[in-house]
N, C-alpha and C positions, 0 to 999 in steps of 0.2 A: 622555562618552566617545565618540570618533569610531567609528562603525560602518562595516564593510566591506560594500558593496552586493553583492547577488547578483541572479540573475534573478527576475522577477515580484515585486519589492518585498521579497523576503527579504533578510536581512542578519545580520551577526554581529559580535561584538567579539573581539579577540585571536586566536582560532583555532576551527576547526570540528572536531568529533569525527570520527574515521575513519568511524564508521557513517554520519554525515550526508554525508561526502564521497562515499562509495560510492552512497548514495541519489541524490545529485545527478546521478550518471552513469547512473542507471537500472540499476545492476548488483546491486541487492539484491533478493532474493526476500522477499516478505512472507508469513510463516508464522503463521497464526492457529491456535494449538494447542487452544484451547477458547473458547467464548463465555461460559462461566461466570465469575462474579466475586463476591467477597465484599462489594464496595462497591456503592453504588447512586447514582453520580454523576449528577446531573440532566442534565448536558451530554454524557453519553456518546453518540457518534454511531453506534454499532454498529448494523448493519441488523437487520431482523426475522428474517432467515434465520439470523443468528448470535447475536444477543443472548440470553444466558441458556441457550443450547443447547450441548451438549457435542459440537461438530463441529470438524473440522480442515480448513482451507483453505490451499493454497499459491497465492498470488496469487488468481486467480478460480476455481481448480480445487478442487472438493470432493475431499479426500483419503480414499480408502478403504483404501489400502495404502501401504507405504513407497515403492514404486516410483513411485507417482503424484507424491509430493513430489520425489523425485530427478529424475524426468523433467521436471518444471516448472523446476527449477533449471538443468538442462542446456539446456532450451529457451530460456532468457533469457541463458545464459552467465553465471550468477550468480557474483559474486566474494564474495558475503556473503549473510547472511540476517538479517532483523529478525523476532524472535519476539514475538508479541503475543497479545492476547485481547480480551475477558475478561481474566482474570489467569492467565498461564501457570503461576504457582506453585501454583494450585489442582489442577494435574495434574502434580505434580513428576516422577513416574517417566516419564511420557510426554515431558515437556520435556527432561529429562536424556538420555533415549534419542535424541531427535531431534538434540540438540547433538552427541552422540558420533557418530551416524550421518553427519551432515553433515561433521564433521571427518575421519572415516575415509574418506568418499567423495571429498571435494574437497581434503583436505589441511589442515594447520594454518593456512595462510594465508587460508582461507575465514573471513571476519570475521563474527562473530555478536553482535548486540546484542539485548537483551530488555527489555520494559517490564513493570513490575509495581507494584501498589499495596500489596504485602505487604512488611513489614519483618521479616525473620527471618534471623539470622546463620547458623544451621545450613543453611538452604536456600541462602543466598548462597554458602556454602562448597562445597556440592554442585554448584552451577552453575559455579563457578570451576574445580573439579576436573574437571568434564566438558569444559571448554574454552571457556566463555563469555568473550568479549573485552570486552564493554561492558554495564554494568547501568544501566538508566534507571528511577529510582524515581518513582512518581506518588503523592505524599501527597494524601489527600483534602482537598478545599477547606476543610472545617470545621477542619482542623488547620494551615492555612497560617500562622496567627499564633501557633501553639503547637507548633512543630515539635519542641522539646526532648522533649515527651511521647512521641514516637515512638521515641526512643533510636536514631536512625539512626547517630549517630557510633559507638556500640558495635557496631552490626550490620555496619558496613563497615570497621572498624578493620583495618589491615594487609592488606586485599584487594589482589591484584596487578592485577586488571582495572580498567579505567576505570569510574568511577561518577559519575553525575550525576542531576539532577532533570529530569523532563519533564512539563510541565503545559500546559493550555490558557490562553491569555491572555484571561482573563475581564474584560470591561469593568466598571469600578467596583471592582476588587479590587487596586488599586495597592499598598496597604500589604501585603497578603498576598503579592503577587508579589515585592516588595522584600524581604520577610521570607525568602522562599525563597532569593533570591540571597545575602543576608547569611549565612543559615545554611549554605548550600553552601560559601561562602568560609570560614566559621569552622571547619567540620569537615573542610576539605581536599578537597571534591569537585572534580571535573575540569571540569564544565560545567553550564549550565542551558539547557534547550531550551524555548522558548515556541512553541506551535502556535496558529495563528489559529483562533479559535472558529468552528465551522461548524454549520449547521443540517442536520438529517437527518430521515428519516421517523419516527425513534424519539424524538428529543429536541425536535422542533418545538414541541409543546405546552408543554413545560417552559420552553423559552427565551422563547417569545413571551409566556407567562404571567408571566415575570419582567421584562417590559418591554424585552427585546432586540429589535433590528430587523436584517434583512439589509441589507448594504451597498448592494446594487443588485438590480435585477430579474434580472440574469444571473449572480449570485454566490450561493454558499451561505455566504459569510463574514458574520460578525456585525459590525455597525457599532461602531466603537470598539476592536475587538480589536487591530488593527494599531497604532493610535495609542498604546494603553497599553503595547504592547511597546516601541515607540520610547522612551517615557518611562522604562521600566524600564532599557533599555540606557543611556540618558543618565545615570541616577542610580546604576546598579550595574554597568555594563559594564566598569568599570575594576578591580573586585575579583574578578570571576569571568567566564570566557568565557560570553557569552549569545548564543544563536542564535534568531532569529525565523524561523519557517517559515510562509509564507503559504499560504492555501488554493489560490491560483492556481499557486503553485510546485509543489504536489503534482500538479496536473493537467497543467500546461503544460511542466514540466521532468521531474520524477521519472517520472511515468506515461508521458509521451510517449517519453522515452529508453528506458524498459523495453519499451514496445510496439515500437519500432524494432528493438531487439535481438531480441525474440522473432520478429517478422515475418521478419527476415533469416535467422534460423536454422531456421524452420519452414516457409518458403514452399515450395509445390509448383510444378512447371512451369506449372500453369494459373493461378497467383496473380500478380496485379499488386500491387506494394507502393507506396503513395502516399508523398509526402514526409513525411507525419505518422505513417507507420508503420501505416496501415490496409490492409486487404486488399480489393482490387477484383476481383470475379468475376461471371460470368454464372450465372443460376439459372433452371432450368426447373421449373415446378410443374404437375403433371398427375396425374390418377387412375391413369394407365397409364405408369408410369416405365419399364417394360421396353420399351414401344413407343418412348418418347423415346430410349432408348439405341440401339435399332435404327435410328432415324432418323439419329442422329449417325454411326453406323457406315456407313450407306448414303451419307452425305456425305463419307466417307473422313476423318473427324476422328480424329487420332492418339489412341490410348487414354490417353496420359498427359495429355491436355488435357480430360478429363471424368471425373467420378467420381460414382457413385450414393451419396447420403447417405440411408440407409434410416431412420436415427433422426429426421431432420428432414423426411423424405418429399419429397426434392427431388433434382434432378440438377444437379450443379455443373459448369460449363463455363468454359473460358478466356474472359474478357470479349471479347477481340477476335474470337474464333470465333463467339460467340453474337450479337454485333453484326452480323456478316455474314450469319448464317443465320436470324435471328429472323423476317424477313419471309416466309420460305418454310416455317416450321415451324408446325404446327397446335396449338401448346401456348402456355401463358402464359410469356413470357420476360421476365426482368428483369436489370438491371445493379444489383448489390448491393455496398454498402460495409459492411465489418464490422471489429470489433476483431480483432486476431490472437491473442486470448486463448483460453483453454480453452473458455469459454462462447460464443465467437464472437458476441458481442452485435451485432445489426444496427444500423447508424447511419442508413442511407438506402437507398432503392431507387427505381429508375427503370424504368418499363415500356419494353420494346423493341418490342412489337407490339400 
C-alpha cells in the first residue's frame, strides 16, 4: 500500500484522524489527567514525575485548579485536547468533568481525543455522552495476538465517536502489529496509529535489557521501530488507515509548532521570539535584586522592559537592553534562551560580562 509522506519521516495510508491533523499543526493541548495505570507496559515512557502518580499536567504545567488548564489552552490557542495518562479511565469522574469543561469553555468544535488501555463499554458511553470525539485504545502487548479476548467489538458497538488503536511500533512484533490492523478492520474501527518506540529515563533499563538499541546518539528512537511500521503499512495499510508517527515528528513538528503558538500569544514586550519559538531574554543574577532594579531605573530603562522574578531569584531584562548595559553593571549578566512553556526550561545561556 502506497503511504503518504509527512514531515520527519512520518507517514500514513488513506487518511489521518482529525486528532492527528490538529496535533500536526501544534493546536492540541496535551492533558495528562493521571499518571496511574492498571497496566505495567515495559515500554511506557512516562517520566518519574508522572508515572504512577495521581497528578494532572496541561502540557508542561502542573494543574492545581481548573483555571490552570484553561489558561494553558488559551496560551497556545488550542483547537483541541489530547487526554492521556497513565490511564484516564482510572479517574473517570475527573476525566468526564474535564471533557465537559473544555467543551463548555471552547465550544463543541474543540476536538478531544483520549488514550486508554481500558476496555469498558459503560465507560466509553460516559465519555461519548460527555463529548469525547475520538477514542484511542491501547491493548496491552500480551494481547496483540489474542485481541478477541478483550471483546473490543462489543465495547465499541454503535459508538458515534471515532475509534482506533494506538500502540508503539515494537521491533520484532510484526505479527502482533498486523493482528492489530486486521482486528481493527474486522470490527470496523477507523484507524491504527503506530508510534515510534522511544527510550526514556523510566523504560531505559527494560528496553536495553530486551536487546533494543537507540537508532543514533542524538535520537531517543529505538532502532527498527520505523522500519517495522513501514512493513505494517505495506502489508495492512490497504485494509485500515495506518499512521506512523516518528519520534522526531513529535519534537520537530508537533512540539515546535505548539511552542511557536504559545510564544506568540504569551510574549511580553521584553521577550524576543526566535524562529524556533524560543524566548531570548537578558537575565541579571545577584544577591541584591532590589539594587539591580534601582540600577536599571537610573539608566532610564522603561519599566515594561524588565521584571523581577522572585521565584527564580533573578531580574529579567530585554535582551537588547542588557547587551548594551552589561559592561557598566556590577552584576552577573547573561543572555538566556528558554522554552516559552510554563516551566520556562532553559536551553542555553551566554555570559554578557
